[in-house]
C-alpha positions in Angstrom: 26.6 12.4 12.9 30.0 14.0 12.0 30.0 16.5 9.2 26.8 17.9 7.8 26.1 15.9 4.6 22.4 15.8 3.8 20.4 13.2 1.9 16.9 13.3 0.4 14.6 10.5 1.4 11.4 9.6 -0.5 9.0 7.3 1.3 6.7 5.8 -1.4 3.6 3.8 -0.3 1.9 1.7 -3.0 -1.9 1.2 -2.4 -3.2 -1.6 -4.4 -5.9 -4.3 -4.4 -7.0 -6.2 -7.5 -10.6 -6.2 -8.9 -12.5 -8.3 -6.4 -15.9 -7.8 -8.0 -17.7 -10.2 -10.3 -18.2 -7.4 -12.9 -21.3 -9.2 -14.2 -23.2 -9.2 -10.9 -21.4 -6.4 -9.1 -20.8 -8.7 -6.1 -17.5 -8.6 -4.3 -15.9 -12.0 -4.0 -13.4 -11.0 -1.3 -13.6 -8.2 1.2 -10.0 -7.0 1.3 -10.6 -3.6 -0.3 -12.9 -2.3 2.3 -11.0 -3.9 5.1 -7.7 -2.3 4.0 -9.5 1.1 3.7 -10.7 1.0 7.3 -7.4 -0.4 8.7 -4.5 0.8 6.5 -5.5 3.6 4.1 -7.1 5.7 6.8 -4.2 5.1 9.2 -1.6 5.9 6.6 -3.2 9.2 5.7 -3.8 10.1 9.4 -0.1 9.7 10.1 0.7 12.2 7.4 -2.0 14.6 8.5 -0.6 14.5 12.1 2.9 15.4 11.1 2.9 18.7 9.1 6.6 18.5 8.1 6.3 14.9 6.8 6.2 14.2 3.0 5.6 11.0 1.0 4.6 9.7 -2.4 1.4 7.7 -2.3 0.7 5.6 -5.4 -2.8 4.3 -6.2 -3.9 1.6 -8.5 -6.9 3.0 -10.4 -8.9 -0.2 -10.0 -8.6 0.2 -6.3 -10.0 3.8 -6.4 -13.0 2.5 -8.3 -13.7 -0.2 -5.8 -13.5 2.2 -2.8 -16.0 4.4 -4.6 -18.3 1.5 -5.2 -18.2 0.4 -1.5 -18.9 3.9 -0.4 -22.0 4.1 -2.6 -23.2 0.7 -1.5 -22.9 1.5 2.2 -24.6 4.8 1.7 -27.5 3.1 -0.2 -27.9 0.6 2.6 -27.9 3.2 5.3 -30.4 5.5 3.6 -32.5 3.2 1.5 -31.9 -0.3 3.0 -30.5 -1.6 -0.3 -28.6 -4.8 0.3 -24.8 -4.5 0.0 -23.0 -6.7 -2.5 -20.3 -8.0 -0.2 -21.2 -11.2 1.7 -19.3 -10.2 4.9 -20.7 -6.6 5.0 -24.1 -8.0 4.2 -23.8 -10.5 7.0 -22.9 -7.7 9.4 -26.2 -6.0 8.5 -28.4 -9.2 8.6 -31.3 -8.9 11.0 -31.1 -12.7 11.5 -28.2 -15.1 11.2 -28.7 -17.9 8.7 -29.8 -21.3 10.1 -27.9 -23.4 7.7 -24.8 -25.0 9.4 -22.6 -24.7 6.3 -23.4 -21.0 5.9 -22.7 -20.5 9.5 -19.3 -22.2 9.3 -18.4 -20.2 6.2 -19.1 -17.0 8.2 -17.2 -18.3 11.2 -14.2 -19.2 9.1 -14.1 -15.9 7.4 -14.1 -14.0 10.8 -10.9 -15.8 11.6 -9.1 -14.3 8.6 -7.1 -11.8 10.7 -3.6 -11.9 12.2 -3.9 -14.2 15.2 -1.2 -12.6 17.3 -1.7 -8.9 16.5 -5.4 -8.6 15.7 -7.2 -11.5 17.4 -5.3 -12.3 20.6 -4.9 -8.6 21.4 -8.5 -8.6 22.6 -9.4 -11.2 25.3 -13.1 -11.4 24.1 -12.1 -12.0 20.4 -9.3 -14.4 21.6 -11.9 -16.5 23.5 -14.2 -16.7 20.5 -11.3 -17.8 18.4 -10.4 -20.6 20.9 -14.1 -21.7 20.6 -13.7 -21.8 16.8 -10.6 -24.0 17.2 -12.7 -26.3 19.3 -15.5 -26.4 16.8 -13.1 -27.4 14.1 -11.9 -30.2 16.2 -15.5 -31.3 16.9 -17.3 -30.7 13.6 -20.5 -32.6 14.6 -21.2 -30.0 17.3 -21.6 -27.2 14.8 -25.3 -27.5 14.8 -25.4 -26.2 18.4 -23.7 -22.9 17.5 -26.1 -20.1 18.4 -26.6 -16.8 16.5 -25.1 -14.6 19.2 -21.8 -16.4 18.8 -21.7 -15.5 15.1 -22.9 -11.9 15.7 -20.1 -11.4 18.2 -17.5 -12.9 15.9 -18.7 -10.6 13.0 -18.4 -7.5 15.2 -15.0 -8.4 16.6 -13.7 -9.2 13.1 -14.6 -5.6 12.0 -13.3 -4.0 15.2 -10.0 -5.8 14.9 -9.7 -4.6 11.3 -10.3 -1.0 12.3 -7.3 1.3 12.0 -5.4 2.3 15.1 -6.1 6.0 14.5 -9.8 5.2 14.4 -9.7 3.2 17.6 -7.9 6.1 19.3 -10.3 8.8 18.1 -13.7 7.3 17.6 -15.8 7.0 20.8 -18.2 4.6 19.1 -15.4 2.1 18.4 -14.0 2.5 21.9 -17.4 1.8 23.4 -18.0 -1.3 21.3 -14.5 -2.6 22.2 -15.4 -2.1 25.9 -18.7 -3.8 25.5 -16.8 -6.9 24.4 -19.9 -9.1 23.6 -23.6 -9.6 23.3 -23.6 -7.2 20.4 -27.0 -6.1 19.0 -28.2 -5.2 15.5 -28.0 -1.6 16.6 -24.2 -2.1 17.3 -23.7 -3.7 13.9 -25.4 -0.9 12.1 -23.3 1.5 14.0 -20.2 -0.2 12.7 -21.5 0.0 9.2 -22.0 3.8 9.7 -18.4 4.1 10.8 -17.2 2.0 7.8 -19.3 4.3 5.5 -17.7 7.4 6.9 -14.2 6.0 6.4 -14.9 4.9 2.9 -16.5 8.2 1.9 -13.7 10.3 3.3 -10.5 8.5 2.6 -9.7 9.5 -1.0 -10.7 13.2 -0.2 -8.1 13.1 2.6 -5.3 12.1 0.4 -6.3 14.6 -2.3 -6.4 17.4 0.4 -2.8 16.6 1.4 -1.7 16.5 -2.3 -3.3 19.9 -3.0 -1.3 21.3 0.0 1.9 19.9 -1.5 2.4 17.6 1.4 2.3 14.4 -0.6 2.7 13.5 -4.2 0.1 11.2 -5.8 1.2 8.8 -8.5 -0.4 6.1 -10.5 -0.1 2.5 -11.8 -1.6 1.4 -15.2 -5.3 0.7 -14.8 -5.7 -2.9 -13.7 -2.1 -3.5 -12.6 -0.7 -5.6 -15.5 2.9 -6.7 -15.7 3.7 -4.3 -18.6 7.1 -5.8 -19.8 5.5 -9.3 -20.2 2.5 -7.9 -22.1 5.0 -6.1 -24.4 7.3 -9.1 -24.7 6.9 -12.4 -22.8 10.4 -13.3 -23.8 11.7 -10.4 -21.7 11.4 -12.8 -18.7 14.5 -14.6 -20.0 16.7 -11.6 -19.5 16.9 -12.1 -15.7 15.9 -15.8 -15.8 17.6 -17.3 -18.9 16.8 -20.9 -17.9 13.1 -20.4 -16.9 10.5 -22.4 -18.7 8.0 -20.0 -20.3 4.3 -20.5 -21.4 3.4 -22.0 -24.8 2.2 -18.5 -25.6 5.2 -16.9 -27.5 3.8 -13.4 -27.3 0.8 -11.7 -25.8 -1.4 -10.7 -28.8 -1.7 -7.0 -29.2 0.3 -6.4 -26.1 1.5 -2.9 -26.9 -2.1 -1.7 -27.7 -3.3 -3.2 -24.4 -0.5 -1.5 -22.4 -1.4 1.9 -23.9 -5.1 1.2 -23.0 -4.2 0.5 -19.3 -2.0 3.7 -19.2 -4.7 5.9 -20.8 -7.5 4.4 -18.7 -5.4 4.7 -15.5 -4.7 8.3 -16.2 -8.4 9.0 -16.9 -9.5 7.3 -13.6 -6.8 9.1 -11.6 -7.9 12.5 -13.1 -11.6 11.7 -12.2 -10.7 11.1 -8.6 -7.9 13.7 -8.0 -8.7 16.4 -10.6 -5.3 16.4 -12.3 -3.0 14.0 -14.2 -0.2 12.2 -12.3 3.4 13.2 -12.9 4.8 9.8 -11.9 4.2 6.2 -12.5 5.0 3.1 -10.3 4.6 0.5 -13.1 2.8 -2.5 -11.6 5.2 -4.4 -9.3 8.0 -2.1 -10.4 8.2 -4.2 -13.6 10.3 -2.5 -16.2 12.2 -3.1 -19.4 13.7 -1.0 -22.2 10.3 -1.0 -24.0 8.4 -0.3 -20.8 10.4 2.9 -19.9 10.1 4.1 -23.5 6.3 3.7 -23.5 6.0 5.4 -20.1 8.1 8.3 -21.2 6.0 8.7 -24.4 2.9 8.7 -22.2 4.1 11.9 -20.6 5.2 10.6 -17.2 8.0 12.5 -15.6 9.4 9.7 -13.5 9.1 5.9 -12.9 10.5 3.7 -10.2 11.5 0.1 -9.6 13.7 -2.1 -7.4 17.3 -1.8 -6.7 18.2 -5.2 -7.9 17.0 -4.2 -11.4 19.7 -1.4 -11.4 22.4 -3.8 -10.2 21.5 -6.3 -13.0 21.3 -3.5 -15.6 24.7 -2.1 -14.7 26.1 -5.6 -14.8 24.9 -6.3 -18.4 26.2 -2.9 -19.5 29.6 -3.7 -18.1 29.4 -0.7 -15.8 30.5 -0.4 -12.2 27.9 -2.5 -10.3 29.0 -0.8 -7.1 27.4 2.5 -8.2 25.0 3.8 -5.7 21.3 3.1 -6.2 20.7 6.4 -4.4 20.3 8.4 -7.6 17.8 8.4 -10.5 19.1 7.0 -13.8 17.8 7.7 -17.3 18.0 4.9 -19.8 19.5 5.8 -23.2 16.8 6.7 -25.8 14.1 7.3 -23.3 12.6 10.5 -21.9 12.0 9.4 -18.3 14.2 9.2 -15.2 13.8 6.1 -13.1 14.3 5.9 -9.3 15.5 2.7 -7.7 14.2 1.3 -4.4 16.7 0.7 -1.6 15.7 -3.0 -1.2 17.5 -3.5 2.1 15.8 -0.5 3.9 12.4 -1.3 2.4 12.7 -5.0 3.5 13.7 -3.9 7.1 10.2 -2.3 7.4 8.4 -5.1 5.6 10.0 -8.1 7.3 12.0 -7.2 10.4 10.9 -4.2 12.3 7.4 -5.6 13.2 9.2 -7.7 15.8 11.1 -4.8 17.3 10.1 -2.0 19.8 9.1 1.0 17.7 11.8 3.3 19.1 14.5 0.7 18.4 13.3 0.1 14.9 13.1 3.8 14.0 16.6 4.4 15.6 18.0 1.6 13.5 16.5 3.0 10.3 17.8 6.5 11.0 21.3 5.0 11.8 21.2 3.4 8.3 20.2 6.6 6.7 22.9 8.6 8.6 25.5 6.0 7.4 24.4 6.5 3.8 24.7 10.3 4.1 28.1 10.1 5.9 29.8 7.8 3.5 28.6 9.0 0.1 28.6 12.2 -1.9 26.0 15.0 -1.5 22.8 14.8 -3.5 21.8 11.3 -2.8 18.2 10.3 -3.0 17.2 7.3 -0.9 14.0 5.6 -2.0 12.0 3.4 0.3 9.2 2.0 -1.7 6.8 -0.6 -0.4 3.3 -2.0 0.0 1.2 0.5 1.9 -1.1 -2.0 3.4 0.0 -5.6 4.1 3.0 -5.0 6.5 1.1 -3.3 9.3 -1.0 -6.2 10.6 2.3 -7.8 11.7 3.2 -4.7 13.8 1.7 -4.0 17.3 -1.2 -1.6 17.0 -1.1 -1.7 13.1 2.3 0.0 13.1 0.9 3.1 14.9 3.9 3.7 17.2 6.5 2.8 14.5 4.9 5.1 11.8 4.2 8.1 14.1 7.7 7.9 15.6 9.3 7.4 12.1 7.6 10.5 10.6 8.3 12.6 13.6 12.0 11.8 13.8 12.6 12.0 10.1 10.8 15.4 9.9 12.9 16.8 12.7 16.3 15.3 11.5 18.7 18.1 10.3 20.4 16.0 7.7 17.5 14.0 6.2 15.1 15.8 4.0 11.7 14.1 3.4 10.7 14.9 -0.2 9.0 13.5 -3.3 10.2 12.2 -6.6 8.9 15.3 -8.5 10.5 17.7 -6.1 13.8 15.9 -6.5 13.7 16.4 -10.2 12.5 20.0 -9.9 15.5 20.7 -7.7 17.8 19.2 -10.4 19.2 16.2 -8.5 21.8 14.4 -10.6 20.3 12.0 -13.1 22.9 9.5 -14.2 22.9 7.8 -17.6 22.1 4.1 -18.0 23.2 2.3 -21.1 20.9 -0.8 -20.8 18.0 -1.9 -18.7 17.6 -5.6 -17.8 13.9 -6.4 -17.6 12.8 -7.2 -14.1 10.7 -6.2 -11.1 11.2 -5.1 -7.5 10.9 -8.8 -6.4 14.4 -10.3 -6.8 14.9 -8.2 -9.9 13.1 -10.9 -12.0 9.5 -11.8 -13.0 9.6 -15.2 -11.2 6.6 -14.2 -9.1 4.4 -14.0 -12.2 5.9 -16.4 -14.8 8.3 -19.3 -15.2 6.5 -21.9 -13.0 4.1 -24.5 -14.4 1.0 -23.0 -12.8 1.8 -19.4 -13.6 2.6 -20.4 -17.2 -0.7 -22.2 -17.4 -2.4 -19.0 -16.4 -0.7 -17.0 -19.2 -1.8 -19.6 -21.7 -5.4 -19.3 -20.5 -5.1 -15.5 -20.7 -3.7 -15.8 -24.2 -6.6 -18.1 -25.3 -9.2 -15.5 -24.2 -7.3 -12.6 -25.8 -7.2 -14.4 -29.1 -10.9 -15.0 -28.8 -11.4 -11.3 -27.9 -9.5 -10.2 -31.0 -11.4 -12.6 -33.3 -14.8 -11.4 -32.0 -13.8 -7.7 -32.2 -12.7 -8.2 -35.8 -16.3 -9.3 -36.7 -17.7 -6.0 -35.5 -20.6 -7.8 -34.0 -20.3 -6.2 -30.6 -22.1 -2.9 -29.9 -20.1 0.0 -28.7 -21.3 -0.6 -25.1 -20.5 -4.3 -25.3 -17.0 -3.6 -26.6 -16.3 -1.2 -23.8 -17.6 -3.7 -21.2 -15.4 -6.5 -22.8 -12.3 -4.3 -22.8 -12.7 -3.6 -19.0 -13.3 -7.3 -18.3 -10.2 -8.2 -20.3 -8.2 -5.6 -18.3 -9.2 -7.3 -15.1 -8.0 -10.7 -16.5 -4.7 -9.0 -17.4 -4.0 -8.0 -13.7 -0.8 -9.2 -12.1 -2.4 -10.5 -8.8 -3.8 -13.7 -10.2 -0.3 -14.9 -11.4 1.3 -13.8 -8.0 -0.8 -16.4 -6.2 -0.5 -19.3 -8.6 2.0 -21.9 -7.4 2.2 -24.5 -4.6 4.6 -22.4 -2.4 1.7 -20.1 -1.5 -1.0 -20.7 1.2 -3.8 -23.0 0.2 -6.7 -20.6 1.0 -5.2 -17.7 -0.9 -4.3 -19.8 -4.0 -7.8 -21.2 -4.0 -9.5 -17.8 -3.7 -7.5 -16.1 -6.4 -7.4 -19.0 -8.8 -11.2 -19.3 -8.6 -11.6 -15.6 -9.3 -9.2 -15.7 -12.2 -11.3 -18.5 -13.8 -14.5 -16.5 -13.1 -13.0 -13.4 -14.8 -12.1 -15.4 -17.9 -15.5 -17.1 -18.0 -17.2 -13.7 -17.8 -15.2 -12.4 -20.7 -16.1 -15.4 -22.9 -19.8 -14.7 -22.0 -19.5 -11.0 -22.9 -18.0 -12.0 -26.2 -20.9 -14.4 -26.9 -18.6 -17.4 -26.9 -18.6 -20.7 -25.0 -16.0 -20.8 -22.2 -13.5 -23.7 -22.6 -14.3 -26.7 -20.4 -11.0 -26.3 -18.6 -12.3 -23.2 -16.9 -14.5 -25.4 -14.7 -11.5 -27.2 -13.2 -9.0 -25.9 -10.6 -5.5 -25.8 -12.1 -3.4 -24.8 -9.1 -3.3 -25.5 -5.3 -1.2 -24.2 -2.5 0.4 -25.9 0.4 3.1 -23.4 1.4 3.6 -21.2 4.4 5.6 -18.1 3.1 6.6 -15.2 5.2 3.8 -12.7 5.9 1.3 -15.1 4.5 2.6 -14.5 1.0 1.1 -11.0 0.7 4.6 -9.5 0.5 8.0 -10.6 -1.0 11.5 -9.4 -0.3 13.3 -7.2 -2.8 16.3 -9.5 -2.9 16.4 -13.2 -2.3 
């Protein structure tokens, strides 16, 4: 690199899963929280622990922290007091005997195939052979009654071994021994896996907190249950980036500002309970921002926010400003108190969608080449922000991204002209914060809200949410709920307001995912009506959206620009 211009680089990983529990029974409907803990959250923190000069921002959704805590308690209670775990897949792993019912067996078998075929299943010959037998069973359904229990036991064990983080596989002799064993797993083997899972669940949040206390990472937060804040404040804000989009019959979300403040306050309280201090920064759910959103985040005391680069481009355009201005600076919107950083969509998408197919050294070399170009051709003082999902990308990489991430952190930490830093450190060092006249409402996905509103099924979801909120307001106004009942109803409402349900509505998504999330959304709404002492509408017993699409990365991720 000619010259010696330097740039600051912030790697920001967003850790988020929606509320998968049926809050009335405590049962987990889907296992993704504990699976991402044992695969991704432990790997991501291990990479940071292994490279003392690396820095990053790690953002946690509060509702995820609570679920990790719940899982850790449940596994601990099972191991010490034999209390049954309230997750069907974990409970199956612990079952002394496999159910005889053919349908129940098929359900377990199908779930144990919910892993990346190329990177997680076919990597292991024994698991790959089991998967081929499952394919055969699907083609010959009448033979299912001949499946024996050992086949299902081996599938359950391999499913959990495949979901283990690479850093766990490299360091834990128990995992290595079970992988070598390959089959004929015993109940003792299964309990051993539950012990490993319990250790990972119990230690993961502490490990992030330890790094934060040493100043090696910055921890930030999202409003409690991950709502799309601008749409709760003003549904019509969707029109700013999508003027022709059809919107729900619901003109405005009732009491939206009050609910947003509830999510912010509850998110901060949850964060402080886990980490011992309040966060300085906020990644608003899905990087969804608007004038009103930044104002409310600033008033809440956050020192920074962040969103997608396309949002800045759109905002400069409507302000009549130079749209070629660099996204590699924080900007502060007029009449707000909070600087906002903007994600480099191109660099973030390279990691999310391209590098998984490359050799790790080539991918890291390419990323560093891009960063050197940015430093070379711009003024000093640039801040490059790579902000992305901290969990879903890695299953598409060989070995869960182990070689890519370890090489990336090492080479970045050693690079003389790239300084790994955090958003709060950038502001403390007085990086240039540019003024922004107007903010066009949008998110990190395409700079719009199209992932959550503006399609017939997503709009139907908003109308259903609006119905239950109006019912909530009506019942609360009667003062008939006790203090405890009101608190419970508020938390149930928060779950219904989460962004993830709307993400998955729409036929361009995969059938299985749409079905799972749509069913859970209807359950959440029904539970709230029940808590309010009201009858749930009949429409909640009927499915309202199906999927038939095959999007990139299974639909769990989107690109920042279309």
